[in-house]
C-alpha positions in Angstrom: 36.4 -44.6 -20.2 35.9 -46.9 -23.1 35.9 -50.7 -23.6 38.8 -52.1 -25.6 38.0 -54.0 -28.8 39.6 -57.2 -30.0 41.1 -57.3 -33.4 38.1 -59.1 -34.8 35.4 -57.5 -32.7 33.6 -54.2 -32.1 34.1 -52.4 -28.8 31.1 -52.3 -26.5 30.5 -48.7 -25.4 27.3 -49.3 -23.5 25.4 -52.2 -21.9 21.7 -53.0 -21.9 20.3 -53.7 -18.5 17.1 -55.8 -18.8 16.0 -54.9 -15.3 13.9 -57.0 -13.1 11.1 -57.7 -15.6 11.0 -57.3 -19.3 7.2 -56.9 -19.5 6.4 -53.2 -19.9 3.0 -53.7 -18.3 4.7 -54.6 -14.9 7.2 -51.7 -15.0 4.9 -49.1 -13.3 4.3 -51.6 -10.4 8.0 -52.2 -10.1 8.7 -48.5 -10.0 6.2 -47.9 -7.2 7.4 -50.8 -5.1 11.1 -49.9 -5.4 10.5 -46.2 -5.0 8.7 -46.7 -1.7 11.3 -49.3 -0.7 14.0 -46.8 -1.3 12.2 -44.1 0.7 11.6 -46.6 3.6 15.3 -47.6 3.5 16.6 -44.1 3.5 14.1 -43.0 6.1 14.7 -45.9 8.4 18.5 -45.7 8.3 18.6 -41.9 8.7 16.2 -42.4 11.7 18.7 -44.8 13.3 21.6 -42.4 12.6 19.6 -39.5 14.1 18.8 -41.6 17.2 22.5 -42.5 17.6 23.6 -38.8 17.2 21.1 -37.2 19.6 20.7 -39.7 22.4 23.5 -39.7 24.9 22.6 -43.3 26.0 23.6 -44.4 22.5 27.0 -42.8 22.5 28.8 -46.1 22.8 31.0 -48.1 20.4 28.3 -50.5 19.4 26.0 -47.6 18.3 28.9 -45.7 16.7 29.4 -48.7 14.4 25.6 -49.0 13.9 25.4 -45.3 12.8 28.2 -46.0 10.3 26.4 -49.1 9.1 23.2 -47.0 8.6 25.1 -44.5 6.4 26.5 -47.4 4.3 23.1 -48.9 3.9 21.8 -45.6 2.5 24.8 -45.6 0.2 24.4 -49.2 -1.0 20.8 -48.7 -2.1 21.5 -45.3 -3.6 24.2 -46.7 -5.9 21.7 -49.1 -7.6 18.0 -48.3 -7.1 17.7 -44.6 -8.2 19.4 -45.4 -11.5 17.1 -48.3 -12.0 14.1 -46.1 -11.2 15.4 -43.5 -13.7 15.6 -46.2 -16.4 12.0 -47.3 -15.7 10.8 -43.7 -16.0 12.7 -43.0 -19.2 12.2 -46.5 -20.7 15.9 -46.4 -21.5 17.8 -49.5 -20.6 21.2 -48.6 -21.8 24.1 -47.7 -19.4 27.4 -46.3 -20.7 30.5 -48.5 -20.2 32.1 -46.0 -17.8 28.9 -45.5 -15.8 28.6 -49.3 -15.4 32.2 -49.6 -14.0 31.6 -46.6 -11.8 28.5 -48.2 -10.3 30.4 -51.5 -9.8 33.3 -49.7 -8.0 31.0 -47.8 -5.5 28.9 -50.8 -4.9 31.9 -53.0 -4.0 33.4 -50.1 -2.0 30.3 -49.7 0.2 29.6 -53.4 0.5 33.2 -54.0 1.5 33.0 -51.4 4.3 29.8 -53.1 5.5 31.8 -56.4 5.6 34.5 -55.1 7.9 32.1 -53.0 10.1 30.1 -56.2 10.9 33.4 -57.7 12.0 34.2 -54.7 14.1 30.8 -55.0 15.8 31.4 -58.6 16.6 34.8 -57.7 18.1 33.0 -55.0 20.1 30.5 -57.6 21.5 33.4 -59.9 22.4 35.2 -57.2 24.4 32.0 -56.0 26.1 30.9 -59.5 27.3 34.2 -61.3 27.6 36.5 -58.5 28.7 34.2 -56.0 30.5 36.9 -54.7 32.8 39.2 -53.5 30.0 36.4 -52.7 27.5 36.5 -48.9 27.8 40.3 -48.8 27.2 40.4 -51.5 24.5 37.5 -49.9 22.6 38.1 -46.2 23.1 37.4 -43.5 20.5 40.7 -43.9 18.8 40.3 -47.6 18.3 36.8 -47.1 16.9 38.0 -44.6 14.4 41.0 -46.8 13.4 38.6 -49.7 12.8 36.3 -47.6 10.6 39.3 -46.1 8.7 40.8 -49.6 8.2 37.4 -50.8 6.9 37.3 -48.0 4.3 40.9 -48.6 3.2 40.6 -52.3 2.7 37.2 -51.9 0.9 38.7 -49.2 -1.4 41.6 -51.5 -2.3 39.2 -54.4 -3.0 36.8 -52.3 -5.1 39.7 -50.6 -7.1 41.3 -54.0 -7.8 38.1 -55.5 -9.2 37.3 -52.3 -11.3 40.8 -52.2 -12.8 40.7 -56.0 -13.5 37.4 -55.8 -15.2 38.5 -52.9 -17.3 41.3 -55.1 -18.8 38.6 -57.5 -20.3 37.4 -57.1 -23.9 33.7 -56.6 -24.5 32.8 -57.0 -28.2 29.2 -58.2 -28.0 26.7 -59.2 -26.9 26.1 -56.4 -24.4 22.8 -57.4 -22.7 23.0 -57.8 -18.9 20.1 -59.8 -17.4 20.1 -57.8 -14.2 19.1 -54.3 -12.8 22.7 -53.1 -12.0 26.2 -53.8 -13.1 28.1 -56.5 -11.2 31.0 -58.8 -11.7 29.3 -62.2 -12.5 27.2 -60.6 -15.2 30.1 -58.8 -16.8 32.2 -62.0 -16.8 29.5 -63.7 -18.8 29.6 -61.0 -21.5 33.4 -60.7 -21.9 34.8 -62.1 -25.2 38.2 -62.6 -23.6 39.2 -65.2 -20.9 37.9 -64.3 -17.4 39.7 -67.1 -15.6 42.2 -64.8 -13.9 39.4 -62.4 -12.9 37.3 -65.2 -11.4 40.3 -66.5 -9.5 41.0 -62.9 -8.3 37.4 -62.6 -7.2 37.5 -65.9 -5.4 40.9 -65.1 -3.7 39.9 -61.6 -2.6 36.5 -63.0 -1.6 38.2 -65.4 0.8 40.2 -62.5 2.3 37.2 -60.0 2.3 34.6 -62.4 3.5 36.4 -65.5 4.8 38.7 -63.8 7.3 35.9 -61.6 8.7 33.6 -64.6 9.0 36.3 -66.5 10.9 36.8 -63.5 13.2 33.0 -63.2 13.8 32.6 -66.9 14.5 35.5 -66.9 16.9 34.2 -63.8 18.7 30.8 -65.4 19.1 32.2 -68.7 20.3 33.9 -66.8 23.1 30.7 -64.8 23.7 28.6 -67.9 23.9 31.0 -69.6 26.3 31.0 -66.4 28.5 27.2 -66.1 28.5 26.6 -69.7 29.3 28.7 -69.2 32.5 26.2 -66.6 33.7 24.0 -68.3 36.3 20.8 -66.4 36.0 18.6 -67.0 32.9 17.6 -63.3 32.8 21.3 -62.4 32.6 21.9 -64.9 29.8 18.9 -63.6 27.9 20.0 -60.0 28.2 23.5 -60.8 27.1 22.3 -62.9 24.1 19.8 -60.2 23.1 22.6 -57.7 22.5 24.0 -60.1 19.9 20.9 -61.4 18.2 20.3 -58.5 15.9 23.9 -58.4 14.8 24.0 -62.2 14.0 20.8 -61.8 12.0 22.3 -59.1 9.8 25.5 -61.1 9.5 23.6 -64.2 8.3 21.7 -62.3 5.6 24.7 -60.3 4.4 27.2 -63.1 4.2 24.6 -65.7 2.9 23.7 -63.6 -0.1 27.3 -62.5 -0.7 28.6 -66.1 -0.8 25.9 -67.2 -3.2 26.6 -64.2 -5.5 30.4 -64.3 -5.7 31.8 -67.7 -4.6 30.1 -69.9 -7.2 31.5 -68.6 -10.4 31.9 -71.0 -13.3 29.4 -73.5 -11.9 26.2 -72.1 -13.4 25.3 -69.4 -15.9 24.0 -66.2 -14.4 20.2 -66.4 -14.3 17.1 -64.8 -12.9 18.1 -66.1 -9.5 20.8 -63.5 -9.4 18.2 -60.8 -9.6 16.6 -62.2 -6.4 20.0 -62.2 -4.7 20.7 -58.7 -6.0 17.4 -57.5 -4.5 18.4 -59.1 -1.2 21.8 -57.4 -1.3 20.8 -53.9 -2.4 17.3 -53.5 -1.2 16.0 -56.0 1.4 19.1 -56.0 3.6 19.5 -52.2 3.9 15.7 -51.9 4.4 15.5 -54.6 7.1 18.6 -53.5 9.1 16.9 -50.6 10.9 14.0 -52.9 11.7 16.2 -55.7 13.0 18.3 -53.4 15.2 15.2 -51.5 16.6 12.9 -54.5 17.1 15.2 -56.2 19.5 16.7 -53.1 21.1 14.7 -51.2 23.7 17.2 -48.3 23.8 16.8 -47.7 20.1 13.0 -48.1 20.3 12.8 -45.6 23.2 14.8 -43.0 21.3 12.9 -43.5 18.1 9.4 -43.6 19.5 9.3 -41.7 22.8 10.2 -38.1 23.8 13.1 -37.7 26.2 12.7 -36.5 29.7 14.6 -33.7 31.1 16.5 -34.1 34.4 14.0 -31.8 36.2 10.9 -32.6 34.4 8.3 -35.3 33.5 8.2 -36.9 30.0 5.1 -36.0 28.0 3.6 -39.1 26.4 0.6 -37.5 24.9 -0.7 -34.0 23.9 -4.2 -32.5 24.4 -5.6 -30.9 21.2 -8.1 -28.2 22.2 -9.6 -28.2 18.7 -11.4 -25.3 17.0 -13.7 -24.4 19.9 -13.6 -25.3 23.6 -17.4 -24.9 24.1 -19.0 -28.5 24.1 -22.3 -27.1 22.8 -20.7 -26.0 19.6 -19.0 -29.3 18.9 -22.0 -30.9 17.0 -22.1 -27.8 14.7 -18.3 -27.9 14.1 -18.6 -31.7 13.4 -21.4 -31.2 10.8 -19.6 -28.3 9.0 -16.3 -30.1 8.8 -17.8 -33.5 7.9 -19.6 -31.8 5.0 -16.4 -29.9 4.0 -14.4 -33.2 4.1 -17.0 -35.0 1.9 -17.1 -32.0 -0.5 -13.3 -31.9 -0.8 -12.9 -35.6 -1.3 -15.8 -35.7 -3.8 -14.6 -32.7 -5.7 -11.0 -33.8 -6.0 -11.9 -37.4 -7.0 -14.3 -36.0 -9.6 -11.4 -33.9 -11.1 -9.2 -37.0 -11.0 -11.9 -39.1 -12.7 -12.4 -36.5 -15.4 -8.6 -36.4 -16.1 -8.5 -40.2 -16.3 -11.5 -40.8 -18.5 -11.4 -37.8 -20.8 -8.9 -38.2 -23.7 -8.9 -34.4 -24.2 -7.4 -34.0 -20.7 -4.6 -36.4 -21.3 -2.0 -33.6 -21.4 0.8 -32.7 -19.0 -1.2 -29.8 -17.4 -4.0 -32.2 -16.4 -1.6 -35.0 -15.4 -0.2 -32.6 -12.8 -3.7 -31.5 -11.9 -4.7 -35.1 -11.3 -1.7 -35.6 -9.0 -2.6 -32.3 -7.2 -6.1 -33.6 -6.6 -4.7 -36.8 -5.0 -2.5 -34.6 -2.7 -5.5 -32.5 -1.7 -7.4 -35.6 -0.7 -4.4 -36.7 1.3 -3.8 -33.4 3.0 -7.4 -33.1 4.3 -7.5 -36.8 5.3 -4.4 -36.4 7.5 -6.1 -33.9 9.8 -9.9 -33.7 9.5 -11.0 -37.3 10.1 -8.9 -37.4 13.4 -10.5 -34.2 14.5 -14.0 -35.5 13.7 -13.3 -38.7 15.7 -12.2 -36.7 18.7 -15.3 -34.6 18.5 -17.5 -37.7 18.5 -15.5 -39.4 21.3 -15.2 -36.3 23.4 -11.5 -37.3 23.7 -8.9 -34.6 23.0 -5.7 -36.5 23.7 -3.3 -37.7 21.0 -0.2 -39.9 21.8 3.2 -38.5 21.2 4.0 -41.0 18.4 0.7 -40.3 16.6 1.3 -36.6 16.8 4.7 -36.9 15.1 3.2 -39.3 12.5 0.5 -36.8 11.6 3.2 -34.0 11.4 5.3 -36.1 9.0 2.5 -37.0 6.6 1.1 -33.5 6.6 4.5 -32.0 5.6 5.1 -34.8 3.1 1.9 -34.1 1.2 2.1 -30.3 1.5 5.7 -30.6 0.2 4.6 -32.6 -2.8 1.9 -29.9 -3.4 4.6 -27.2 -3.3 6.7 -28.8 -6.0 3.7 -29.9 -8.2 2.6 -26.2 -8.4 6.1 -25.4 -9.6 6.0 -28.2 -12.2 2.6 -26.8 -13.4 4.1 -23.3 -13.8 7.0 -24.8 -15.8 4.5 -26.6 -18.0 2.7 -23.3 -18.7 6.0 -21.6 -19.5 6.9 -24.4 -22.1 3.4 -24.4 -23.6 3.2 -20.7 -24.2 6.9 -19.6 -24.6 8.3 -22.8 -26.3 5.3 -24.3 -28.2 7.4 -25.9 -30.9 9.4 -28.0 -28.5 6.7 -28.4 -25.9 5.8 -32.0 -26.7 9.4 -33.2 -26.5 10.4 -31.1 -23.5 7.3 -32.1 -21.5 7.0 -35.8 -22.6 5.7 -38.6 -20.3 9.2 -39.3 -19.0 9.7 -35.7 -17.9 6.3 -35.6 -16.3 7.0 -38.7 -14.2 10.5 -37.5 -13.3 9.0 -34.2 -12.0 6.4 -36.0 -9.9 9.0 -38.5 -8.5 11.4 -35.6 -7.7 8.6 -33.8 -5.9 8.0 -36.9 -3.7 11.7 -37.4 -3.0 12.2 -33.7 -2.0 9.1 -33.6 0.1 10.0 -36.8 1.9 13.4 -35.5 2.8 11.9 -32.3 4.1 9.2 -34.1 6.2 11.7 -36.6 7.6 14.1 -33.8 8.5 11.5 -31.9 10.5 10.1 -35.0 12.2 13.5 -36.2 13.3 14.4 -32.6 14.4 11.3 -32.3 16.5 11.9 -35.7 18.1 15.1 -34.4 19.6 13.2 -31.7 21.7 12.2 -32.3 25.3 8.5 -32.1 26.2 8.1 -32.1 30.0 4.8 -30.1 30.3 2.5 -28.3 29.6 1.1 -30.5 26.9 -1.9 -28.5 25.7 -2.0 -27.6 22.0 -4.4 -24.8 21.1 -5.0 -26.2 17.6 -6.9 -29.1 15.9 -3.8 -30.9 14.6 -0.1 -31.3 15.4 2.2 -28.9 13.6 5.6 -27.4 14.2 4.9 -23.9 15.5 2.6 -25.3 18.2 5.1 -28.0 19.3 7.9 -25.5 19.5 5.8 -23.5 22.0 5.4 -26.5 24.2 9.1 -27.7 24.2 11.0 -27.2 27.5 14.3 -27.2 25.6 15.7 -24.6 23.2 13.9 -24.6 19.8 16.3 -22.0 18.3 18.0 -24.5 16.0 14.6 -26.1 15.1 13.2 -22.7 14.1 16.3 -21.8 12.1 16.0 -25.2 10.4 12.3 -24.6 9.6 13.1 -21.1 8.2 16.1 -22.4 6.1 14.4 -25.5 4.8 11.2 -23.5 4.3 13.2 -20.9 2.3 14.4 -23.8 0.0 11.1 -25.6 -0.1 9.0 -22.5 -0.7 11.4 -19.7 -1.8 13.0 -21.7 -4.7 9.7 -22.9 -6.1 8.2 -19.3 -5.8 11.2 -17.9 -7.6 10.8 -20.5 -10.4 7.0 -19.8 -10.6 7.6 -16.0 -10.7 10.3 -16.4 -13.4 8.0 -18.7 -15.4 5.1 -16.3 -15.4 7.3 -13.2 -16.2 8.2 -15.0 -19.4 4.6 -16.1 -19.9 3.3 -12.5 -19.5 6.0 -11.2 -21.9 5.0 -13.8 -24.5 1.3 -13.2 -24.1 1.6 -9.4 -24.4 3.3 -10.0 -27.8 0.1 -11.6 -29.0 -1.7 -9.0 -31.2 -5.3 -10.2 -30.9 -7.2 -9.5 -27.6 -8.9 -12.8 -27.9 -5.6 -14.6 -28.1 -4.2 -12.8 -25.1 -7.4 -13.6 -23.1 -7.2 -17.3 -24.0 -3.5 -17.6 -23.1 -4.0 -15.8 -19.7 -7.1 -17.9 -18.9 -5.0 -21.1 -18.9 -2.8 -19.6 -16.2 -5.2 -17.7 -14.0 -6.6 -20.8 -12.2 -3.0 -21.9 -11.3 -2.0 -18.5 -10.2 -5.0 -18.3 -7.8 -4.1 -21.6 -6.2 -0.5 -20.6 -5.9 -1.4 -17.3 -4.2 -3.7 -19.0 -1.6 -1.2 -21.9 -1.0 2.0 -19.8 -0.5 0.2 -16.9 1.2 -1.1 -19.1 4.1 2.2 -21.1 4.2 4.4 -18.1 4.6 2.1 -16.7 7.3 2.2 -20.0 9.2 5.9 -20.9 9.0 8.1 -17.9 8.2 7.2 -15.7 11.2 8.4 -17.9 14.1 9.6 -16.1 17.3 7.9 -12.8 16.4 4.5 -13.3 18.1 2.9 -15.8 20.4 0.7 -18.3 18.6 -3.0 -17.5 18.9 -6.4 -18.5 17.5 -5.4 -16.9 14.2 -3.3 -20.0 13.6 -6.4 -22.1 13.7 -7.9 -20.0 10.9 -4.6 -20.4 8.9 -4.8 -24.1 9.6 -8.3 -24.3 8.3 -7.1 -22.6 5.1 -4.2 -25.0 4.7 -6.1 -28.2 5.4 -9.7 -27.5 4.4 -10.3 -24.4 2.3 -7.4 -24.9 -0.1 -8.2 -28.5 -1.0 -11.9 -27.8 -1.1 -11.7 -24.8 -3.5 -9.1 -26.1 -5.8 -11.5 -28.3 -7.9 -13.8 -25.3 -8.0 -11.1 -22.9 -9.2 -9.9 -25.3 -11.9 -13.3 -26.2 -13.2 -15.0 -22.7 -13.1 -12.7 -21.2 -15.7 -12.1 -24.3 -17.7 -14.7 -25.5 -20.3 -12.7 -28.7 -21.0 -12.9 -29.7 -17.3 -16.5 -28.7 -17.1 -17.4 -30.8 -20.1 -15.4 -33.8 -18.8 -17.1 -33.6 -15.4 -20.5 -33.5 -17.0 -19.7 -36.6 -18.9 -18.4 -38.3 -15.7 -21.6 -37.5 -13.9 -24.0 -38.4 -16.7 -22.0 -41.5 -17.8 -21.7 -40.2 -21.4 -18.7 -41.0 -23.6 -16.7 -38.4 -25.4 -17.5 -37.9 -29.0 -15.1 -39.8 -31.3 
């Protein structure tokens, strides 16, 4: 798909997106903020969707529409933010003409469905409050599906119309868009042909796509307000209004920003204010929606934060962690040992990180990944050991249900990043030894950042999947965990509902999260071994192998304990052996990693010596 040129102009084949800030110094901060905003948005909306799917109490029309809205919010932010993050990583601001129009189409498609779904939700509230006797027949499953299908059809027609209309315009320069994604107002400003008809089309369709739904929503809530005010008890009125408050808040944000963006064309030139509105449309609204709907809704809060009781059981609200030893006399010794281990691990890994940061000789891809691995090791041990030490001091072994799931999520998030970072390090060794001539271009700064960002994204998806899946299980007693932190195998043993699907999920996702990286690592080192064996001198072979041996040692310990822990479910009952494996995963591995990488590496040893003595590297 190419832009058409005028007879006296040159066709624009790509646009330059300036992004949120032009200062390169601020771009790393922007990347971090929007990366975490994206993860929060996806996580929050998928949590709402999971709650709607698994909780029978939420199998109602209102939550059916809310689940659809959550999927659309994930789609809306995914159309704009990941591509922006990619440009920040690659320092490349150009976007092809076809890709720009594709982004515009999908953004208007998803935003349009949002528009009609909010109207359907208002109609649902009208029927529930004003027509309660006929609500179940007027808002049955067929009506719900028809409303959603109609929303998609109308939004598709609107998005396609605007995309086709914008493709008829000529773009012959300039091609710089002062925004972080492609949208109609900014493209109108760049066109070198008349946009009057396009602006009229946008205004006319905007009235139909936004004006008609707004009228229907306002009309619905006028009837709702009148019906609620006829309720005599203040408690009844408060309850009725509370079911509508969240929806009205979302409607206000959505339509307010939409009107400002699209219904003022021709009045002012597109400016930095449009970026602020764009952030509200594509980031803030999707990120806040789960919060808005859960803060004011006890049903959603209960599903997200509490375990569900069985019909014949009592809900477990907390677990009892037995810890490493049950004998109180041994607790002081365990406390001292693990406190010293924690301080050693944190100190060792932060020393490695400091050496990588301050030593110019270590500013290479291998040490960039090693620095990230050190941060992950500090995180892994900090998720589990400080909590255990506090329980030993307080002689309190209970942990709330929500805290247990939070610990589980962050542990699997950090371990997952570890998993992919080790794979990235193997790929780095493969390129350095097998492709030395193209190493600097294939493993440039952009590629390094993309590999780390991808590691975080994949690990986040894995951790969120397991946390949501475990939250669907019933825990009605017993609640005693024979371990010192919360993990999946131990929780499976305590559930009073079937864990077969959860165990299959753990095995399948574990195969992807561990099997695929292991296959890539194995393949990389087969090529490395073949390349090294072709080196004629024994000294050369020894030097090449020495750069890989530390990494292989860490990989063997990490994957060996991981496979034993997670890939044998259902075979034997969990025992004290799992505590030992847990110690390896959370304490031994992070503690010995700095030792492994420094013992066989003179560059790291020299850098650490300079860090500790305060000496600078020789020029």
